[in-house]
Structures are given as structure tokens and as C-alpha cells.
C-alpha atoms as one frame of an Amber mdcrd trajectory, in Angstrom:
protein
   0.004  -0.026  -0.035   2.839   2.399   0.709   4.687   1.634  -2.486   1.910
   0.808  -4.946  -1.359   2.189  -3.549  -3.031   2.266  -6.931  -2.546  -1.485
  -7.567  -3.621  -2.532  -4.070  -6.626  -0.241  -4.161  -7.917  -1.444  -7.518
  -6.958  -5.082  -7.365  -7.612  -5.910  -3.666  -9.949  -3.251  -2.345 -11.980
  -2.479  -5.467 -11.384   1.224  -5.056 -11.054   3.597  -7.945  -8.117   5.966
  -7.783  -7.372   9.442  -9.052  -4.196  11.336  -8.809  -5.132  13.379  -5.724
  -6.553  10.296  -4.029  -3.299   8.375  -4.268  -1.921  10.579  -1.457  -4.629
   9.453   0.967  -4.338   5.864  -0.070  -0.713   5.798   0.604  -0.871   7.805
   3.827  -4.056   6.666   5.507  -4.570   3.146   4.281  -0.872   2.570   4.094
  -0.472   3.519   7.747  -3.418   1.243   8.680  -1.976  -1.773   6.862   1.523
  -1.174   8.173   0.297  -0.672  11.699  -1.730  -3.873  11.691   1.296  -5.657
  10.309   3.592  -4.402  13.052   1.214  -5.485  15.830   0.713  -8.825  14.110
   4.475  -9.469  14.068   4.763  -8.348  17.711   2.061 -10.831  18.656   3.487
 -13.678  16.648   7.152 -13.304  17.532   6.853 -12.369  21.155   5.380 -13.938
  24.264   2.707 -11.207  24.387   0.080 -12.597  22.096  -2.360  -9.940  23.293
  -0.753  -7.569  20.788  -2.923  -9.453  18.260  -5.968  -7.682  19.718  -5.037
  -4.540  17.736  -5.128  -6.036  14.185  -8.154  -8.166  15.136 -10.062  -5.076
  16.298  -9.277  -3.222  13.111 -10.162  -6.180  10.935 -13.449  -6.712  12.733
 -14.401  -3.092  12.101 -13.448  -3.482   8.421 -15.626  -6.616   8.144 -18.509
  -4.859   9.900 -18.243  -2.076   7.380 -18.285  -4.494   4.473 -21.298  -6.292
   5.848 -23.184  -2.990   6.268 -22.282  -2.250   2.656 -23.930  -5.556   1.699
 -27.206  -4.375   3.118 -27.050  -0.745   1.947 -25.181  -0.754  -1.386 -25.098
  -3.002  -4.423 -22.409  -5.479  -3.440 -19.635  -5.655  -6.062 -18.511  -9.235
  -6.621 -14.913  -8.061  -6.702 -15.020  -7.198  -2.989 -15.966 -10.755  -2.048
 -12.341 -11.819  -2.233 -11.337  -9.040   0.089 -14.117  -9.915   2.604 -13.237
 -13.625   2.583  -9.509 -12.791   3.133 -10.331 -10.493   6.059 -12.512 -13.018
   7.713  -9.810 -15.668   7.373  -7.262 -13.330   8.995  -9.697 -12.529  11.801
 -10.252 -16.250  12.517  -6.526 -17.086  12.408  -5.476 -14.213  14.620  -8.324
 -14.746  17.050  -7.613 -18.454  17.311  -3.923 -17.785  17.981  -4.711 -15.272
  20.711  -7.534 -17.170  22.397  -5.688 -20.455  22.383  -2.694 -18.826  23.978
  -4.904 -17.184  26.565  -6.728 -20.393  27.453  -3.428 -22.226  27.864  -2.216
 -19.631  30.365  -3.054 -19.449  34.031  -5.876 -17.005  34.766  -3.627 -14.641
  36.753  -1.224 -14.422  33.861  -3.804 -13.627  31.201  -3.170 -10.174  29.722
  -5.040  -7.205  31.168  -6.301  -6.297  27.730  -8.114  -9.623  27.396  -9.729
  -9.183  30.819 -10.798  -5.679  29.735 -12.564  -7.021  26.681 -14.745  -9.379
  28.769 -15.388  -6.917  31.537 -18.912  -5.707  32.272 -18.139  -2.069  31.474
 -16.670  -2.872  28.109 -19.567  -5.145  27.187 -22.113  -2.446  28.162 -20.239
   0.168  26.100 -20.054  -2.199  23.129 -23.826  -2.879  23.429 -24.502   0.907
  23.384 -22.429   1.281  20.232 -24.296  -1.540  18.605 -27.668  -0.037  19.445
 -26.573   3.347  18.071 -25.370   1.708  14.837 -28.639  -0.233  14.464 -30.575
   2.959  15.096 -28.582   4.853  12.507 -29.096   2.051  10.110 -32.861   2.160
  10.656 -33.114   5.887   9.926 -30.602   5.985   7.126 -33.080   7.532   4.629
 -33.471  10.582   6.923 -29.747  10.721   7.485 -29.095  10.423   3.761 -31.495
  13.324   3.016 -29.734  15.593   5.496 -26.300  14.673   4.145 -27.470  15.289
   0.566 -28.822  18.681   1.506 -25.501  19.646   2.974 -23.421  18.147   0.213
 -25.356  19.696  -2.678 -24.793  23.139  -1.437 -21.049  22.519  -1.503 -21.287
  20.933  -4.991 -22.848  23.945  -6.596 -20.977  26.575  -4.622 -18.366  28.876
  -6.150 -15.673  26.819  -7.758 -11.918  27.050  -7.270 -11.751  28.096 -10.952
 -13.742  31.323 -10.225 -11.319  32.155  -7.376  -8.167  31.887  -9.520  -6.093
  35.100  -9.621  -5.291  36.859 -12.871  -2.750  34.805 -14.787  -2.252  31.884
 -17.169  -3.852  28.734 -15.809  -3.643  25.345 -17.464  -5.793  22.426 -16.446
  -5.563  18.807 -17.508  -9.106  17.317 -17.958  -7.845  14.316 -19.953  -4.288
  12.933 -20.103  -4.711   9.433 -21.493  -4.368   7.739 -24.821  -6.553   5.456
 -26.966  -5.616   2.485 -24.707  -7.805   1.880 -21.606  -6.507   3.695 -18.565
  -8.201   3.458 -15.156  -6.708   6.832 -14.122  -6.915   8.829 -17.269  -9.579
   9.717 -19.896  -9.070  11.001 -23.409  -7.122  14.113 -24.162  -8.425  17.495
 -23.137  -6.648  20.586 -21.744  -8.137  23.909 -20.849  -6.259  27.242 -20.757
  -7.492  30.255 -18.826  -5.783  33.554 -19.679  -7.369  36.398 -17.768 -11.015
  36.438 -18.881 -10.524  34.106 -21.826 -11.027  30.316 -21.820  -9.931  27.854
 -24.442 -10.552  24.107 -24.416  -7.986  22.078 -26.396  -9.371  18.746 -27.654
 -12.282  16.754 -26.391 -11.282  13.138 -25.859 -13.756  10.518 -24.595 -14.874
  11.172 -20.983 -13.213  14.577 -20.788 -16.394  16.672 -20.668 -17.376  15.048
 -17.375 -13.946  15.843 -16.000 -14.334  19.470 -17.144 -17.593  19.593 -15.220
 -16.103  17.890 -12.137 -13.317  20.492 -12.224 -16.040  23.138 -12.413 -14.699
  24.691 -15.584 -17.293  27.181 -16.980 -17.376  25.507 -20.376 -20.273  27.694
 -21.555 -17.998  30.760 -21.416 -15.236  29.314 -23.654 -13.986  31.529 -26.406
 -13.329  28.507 -28.560 -12.678  24.800 -28.625  -9.316  24.128 -30.392  -8.631
  20.771 -31.926  -5.077  19.510 -32.532  -6.157  16.811 -35.000  -9.033  14.406
 -35.572  -7.993  11.095 -33.984 -10.916   9.774 -31.917  -9.108  10.049 -28.578
  -9.007  13.804 -29.218 -12.561  14.481 -30.559 -14.872  11.681 -29.415 -16.487
  13.878 -26.729 -16.968  16.907 -28.920 -20.756  16.444 -29.306 -21.225  16.242
 -25.541 -19.046  19.305 -24.982 -20.930  21.341 -27.609 -24.298  20.328 -26.120
 -23.442  21.148 -22.566 -21.633  24.407 -23.349 -24.835  25.388 -25.203 -27.401
  24.557 -22.526 -25.315  25.501 -19.441 -25.067  29.100 -20.746 -28.162  29.247
 -22.854 -25.890  30.304 -25.683 -27.537  32.057 -28.615 -24.664  31.363 -31.028
 -22.955  28.067 -31.772 -19.601  27.422 -30.085 -16.609  28.294 -32.196 -14.530
  25.204 -33.059 -11.120  25.830 -34.574  -8.732  23.264 -35.982  -6.674  22.322
 -39.005  -8.120  21.468 -42.400 -10.958  19.034 -42.085 -12.513  20.669 -38.979
 -15.604  21.581 -40.997 -16.450  17.916 -41.666 -15.896  16.974 -38.072 -18.101
  19.727 -36.673 -20.802  19.141 -39.293 -20.836  15.444 -38.375 -21.323  16.108
 -34.664 -23.955  18.719 -35.410 -25.884  16.161 -37.443 -25.452  13.453 -34.824
 -26.796  15.722 -32.048 -29.502  17.433 -34.106 -32.401  15.383 -32.706 -31.045
  15.808 -29.189 -30.999  19.589 -29.690 -34.623  19.464 -30.818 -35.529  17.544
 -27.696 -33.703  19.927 -25.416 -35.457  22.928 -26.933 -38.872  21.244 -26.767
 -38.345  20.482 -23.098 -36.585  23.563 -21.785 -37.336  26.229 -24.316 -35.300
  29.370 -25.031 -34.478  29.894 -21.341 -32.081  26.962 -21.486 -31.741  25.826
 -25.073 -32.306  28.546 -27.639 -32.212  26.912 -31.073 -29.815  29.505 -32.531
 -27.013  28.382 -30.158 -27.018  24.654 -30.719 -23.886  22.830 -31.987 -20.660
  24.263 -33.216 -19.446  26.495 -36.012 -16.183  25.445 -37.558 -13.286  27.706
 -38.541 -10.193  26.278 -40.330  -6.857  27.447 -39.140  -4.901  28.756 -42.123
  -2.266  31.328 -42.916   0.732  29.371 -41.664   3.845  31.445 -42.352   7.432
  30.368 -43.161   7.879  29.328 -39.510   4.767  27.075 -39.850   2.805  29.110
 -37.298  -0.131  31.475 -37.297  -1.741  33.664 -34.673  -5.373  32.651 -34.081
  -6.383  34.974 -31.206  -4.832  38.149 -29.942  -5.610  40.925 -27.419  -3.388
  43.471 -25.678  -2.210  40.857 -23.196  -2.923  37.512 -24.885  -1.518  35.822
 -28.013  -2.659  32.370 -29.005  -0.633  30.714 -31.773  -1.215  27.587 -33.722
   1.802  25.763 -35.305   2.159  22.669 -37.431   3.562  19.428 -35.932   4.596
  16.102 -37.408   1.988  13.405 -36.776   2.104  11.789 -40.206   0.038  10.215
 -41.730  -2.206  12.596 -39.853  -1.775  15.860 -41.823  -2.142  18.608 -40.932
  -1.905  18.412 -37.131  -1.216  21.320 -34.889  -0.054  22.389 -31.433  -0.859
  25.530 -29.557   1.123  28.189 -27.690  -0.421  30.792 -25.323   1.462  33.943
 -24.103  -0.204  36.062 -21.442   1.415  38.874 -19.441   4.903  37.481 -19.712
   3.997  33.796 -19.059   3.739  31.115 -21.702   2.597  27.489 -22.228   2.745
  25.081 -25.142   0.408  22.122 -25.826   2.108  19.869 -28.310  -0.773  17.764
 -29.444   0.309  14.404 -30.903   3.643  14.669 -32.739   6.999  13.259 -33.489
   9.913  15.596 -32.609   9.102  18.664 -34.610  11.249  21.591 -35.804   8.261
  23.945 -35.692   7.471  22.937 -32.126  11.108  23.525 -31.206  10.885  27.012
 -32.598   7.697  27.780 -30.690   8.984  26.225 -27.501  11.989  28.531 -27.165
  11.953  29.893 -23.609   8.504  28.591 -22.804   7.575  28.432 -19.170   5.475
  25.271 -19.324   5.761  22.608 -22.041   2.969  20.031 -22.110   4.179  17.327
 -24.462   3.037  13.914 -25.384   5.207  10.945 -24.480   5.277   7.238 -25.352
   7.753   4.736 -23.874   9.037   2.421 -26.623  10.406  -0.345 -24.292   7.116
  -0.650 -22.471   5.195  -0.702 -25.724   7.568  -3.421 -27.007   6.643  -5.527
 -23.934   2.987  -4.865 -24.779   3.634  -5.975 -28.375   5.238  -9.236 -27.233
   2.554  -9.990 -24.716  -0.132  -9.449 -27.426   1.785 -11.626 -29.890   2.129
 -14.429 -27.277  -1.619 -14.305 -26.672  -2.223 -14.543 -30.484  -3.726 -11.026
 -30.476  -2.063  -9.997 -33.733  -4.085  -6.833 -34.251  -3.273  -5.565 -30.729
   0.398  -6.401 -31.321   0.381  -4.522 -34.610  -1.188  -1.446 -33.051   1.383
  -1.421 -30.205   4.105  -1.530 -32.794   2.590   1.074 -35.056   2.152   3.512
 -32.164   5.951   3.947 -32.021   6.102   5.486 -35.554   4.298   8.752 -34.814
   4.801   9.641 -31.137   7.607  11.186 -29.153   9.664   9.124 -26.642  10.167
  10.518 -23.060  13.897  11.095 -23.610  13.147  12.942 -26.852  10.616  15.018
 -24.941  13.132  15.815 -22.310  15.643  16.794 -25.021  13.112  19.178 -26.647
  12.534  20.811 -23.248  16.301  21.134 -22.649  17.187  22.545 -26.075  14.272
  24.987 -25.979  15.273  26.146 -22.499  11.783  25.383 -21.230  11.108  25.969
 -17.562   8.830  22.960 -16.713   7.973  19.798 -18.621   4.644  17.902 -18.248
   4.431  14.526 -20.087   0.863  13.733 -21.233  -0.930  11.352 -23.583   0.720
   8.581 -21.576   1.523   5.455 -23.605   1.212   2.794 -22.482  -1.049   3.516
 -19.492   0.727   3.690 -16.105  -1.277   1.949 -13.446   1.032   2.993 -10.555
   3.346   5.897  -9.793   6.139   3.459  -8.992   6.351   2.946 -12.745   7.006
   6.610 -13.542  10.845   6.431 -13.281  10.830   3.439 -15.667   8.507   5.331
 -18.071  10.710   8.521 -18.045  13.838   6.491 -18.586  16.873   8.847 -18.789
  14.693  11.967 -19.070  15.812  13.525 -15.787  19.496  13.254 -16.766  18.723
  15.073 -20.003  16.420  17.887 -18.694  17.381  19.316 -15.326  14.141  21.150
 -14.835  11.015  19.722 -13.123   9.212  16.932 -14.885   5.672  15.762 -14.098
   3.732  12.762 -15.413   0.261  14.061 -16.171  -2.867  12.945 -14.345  -6.425
  14.092 -14.890  -7.307  16.993 -12.562  -3.961  18.765 -12.417  -3.906  22.527
 -12.574  -0.788  24.630 -13.217  -0.933  28.415 -12.550   1.574  30.847 -14.097
   1.094  34.230 -12.533   2.414  37.505 -14.073   5.747  38.818 -12.966   6.667
  35.471 -11.308   8.914  32.651 -12.403   7.426  29.818 -10.384   4.516  27.597
 -11.335   1.906  26.858  -8.725   0.203  23.424  -8.786  -2.986  22.041  -7.371
  -5.629  19.274  -7.836  -9.108  19.998  -9.102 -10.270  16.409  -8.934 -10.512
  14.927  -5.506
């Protein structure tokens, strides 16, 4: 639990994990498991078997919690294994302690055991049981009260609204086309003063944007890097919700390289009936028909440096630049400059000369990364399992993505301040694998490197050189 909390949580405890939750898993549950282990060893390898009372008490409480869950919640079959294991441990430890106590003379039995069978303790335990049974009996009323309190917090002012003036970059989706329990499809939002841009809309990312309380209805534009499914599959959902959440009267602007018109037209057609239903149900107060869907704008005008400015104010410049994701062509990345701070989102690309030019001196470089050695292992495993298509895909992936060391080299040569590796390939189920994934990257780039998780937020404030970090997904 201390070393690989993600693996233990998902495989043994049937818990889902997010980046921010890993901290609590490692600290809280890790301390619990380690503490029980220490007391178990003390009881087994010393003459004082009463030490076993501590892990027994904790395990009994865990079992009680699981049994309550059986009555209250749908009981996931995956937790059966954990429950059986806990019951077995309770039986073994209890048998060891009780047998030792019974074999000892009464006057030598540990004080803790006599306490457990004393009248005062039994009365106290009975009161606790009665309170638990009472709480279980009135759980609908308790649930209603808890919901009333929780919902006010859920719809209260978000952390996004409290952000100071600056350049803020949030990661709503950091995964790849491969299944990843901790990451959804690609999506990044950039807040520069009063302007909001959402870059890409991979599967599942709209829900993350909502969970992060991003005001998607106020976005200036949705910017697409290219049209692979892991970057656009959620576009229809994003357009629908940005329309109805703000009762928009004009379609959302969607910008991207050549081909964006076909993509937006397709999503508009696919969601046309839904738009009719929303208007029929809610009317103009929520879903004015003039605001449904998206309106496409192709990014053109790339100069000799393969870049073009797509948005500009006195303080903000947003630039699109060509990258190398062949056979996907054209594909673009984006750079944002705001009040002296800067960020680049690479999109999917091989090492690219145009990206190198744009990345010169950038404060924050968010660049895709794919580890070839790990993908080779995936390729061999798929071949051994006679999954030839999966093996072929794992091999083909290597031909149009950037390796971690190459990403680090780009950051070093461009004199970037901070590197975030995203679009993680293959998926990393545990943080202990991050050093293996990065390989020699830290020896190449001496600045800070972060492996991206959904929910991260990076804040670059004017007239400062540091980058503040926080989690928006709990």
C-alpha cells in the first residue's frame, strides 16, 4: 500500500483511484496496513500474544463495514475476495490469541483480554451496537440531511472562479486510446485572464471538465489539434453542454486544421435530434435553437515558420503551429502567451522543428510521451496471446509519437522551464512505474518533470517565475 497504492486499491480493495486520492491511499490506508502488520508481528514473535488484539479489532471493524455495505449498497462481486480474506485473517489471529490465553493461568492472562470481557466494556459495546442499528434504521433521513449539505457545496463557487489573474492550465484528460483506469481522453483547458480555451475533447473529458467546475459555457473557442478519436470523441457532448449551461444564442466556435468543417458538421448532425428535444423540453431559457452545436473555422495562414496567430488581445496571444503526426496531416499544437507567461500544448507529434521554434523559452511545455520499451513489452505480450491486431497497433504507435527522452531533449534545447508529459503510452497503473517510463529523461532535462494525471492545474502568474500546482479532482 505504501509503494503501490493504486494497484492494491484497484486489485484488492476494489477502489477507484485518481491522482489526488493516491496521497490519501498511501498515507491513510498505508499507515493502517503497516500498523496492523507491526502489531501482528509483535504478537506472533513475542510472548505477548495480546498484541494481536489490535489487528483483530481493526479487521473486525473493516468486516462490519463491508457487511453493512452488503445491506445498503449494491455489493460488487470483486469485494468478495477481500471480505473472505479479512474473515480468514480474523479467524486465524483470534484463534492464536484465544488459544494462547486459554493455555495460560488466569492470573497471567493479559489485562487487555480481561478488559474485553469486563462488564463495563460489554455495556459500552452494546450501546455502540444499538446506536449503529438505530442509525441504520433511519438511514433515509440521514441520507437526506447529508445530501442537502453536500449539494450546497457541490454547486457553490468553484476554485476556478477564485483563480487570480494569470495563465492557468488544467488537465481534464491525459490518457491515450488505450484503456487507462486513471486517465480519460485528451483535453486541456487554458485560462488567460477572462479568456477560456478548451483544447481537444477526448472521450470522458467533458465530465472531467464539469467535475473540475470549468465554466465551459464561457469558452471563447474549442481548439482541436487533429481528428483522432481520442481527441474528438466527446466533442458532441461538450458542444451540447456548453450550449445549454449558458443558454448560448450562437454556436460554439470550433477551430482546428483542415478538415474541422467535416468533423463539426458530423457532430452537429449526430446531435440534431437531441438539440430538438432539449429545446422542446426547456425552451429558449435553457436551449435557444440558434445556439445549438458548433461553428467550424479552419486554421490557415501558416507562415514560413509554420505558425499563425489565431487569437490576440493586448495581453494574450494564441498561436497555432504545425507538428509532425504523419500520416495525420495537418496536425497542430498551440502556444499561449499572457502577461509574460507562456505555455505550449504539443498535441500528438514526433519531434518537430516547428514545435522547437515555438517552445523557445516557454515556461510550461505540455508534451506527449510514449515509452518504446514498455510498448515493445505490450507488443510481445499481445503476440504471445495470439492477439495479432493488438500487437500490430502497439508496434505502429511507435512510428508517430515522441519518446520520453526525446521530449526531455526538446525541453532542454528549448530552455523550457517545466515539462509535463501527457498522452501517456502505455497507461501507467502506478506511480512506482514513472521512473521506468521516463527512462533517462531527468538526466537530459534538469528542470522539473511531471507525469500528467487528470485533474492537475498549473498556474503561471504574471511577474513570477514559479509555477503553482494544485488538484481540481478529488
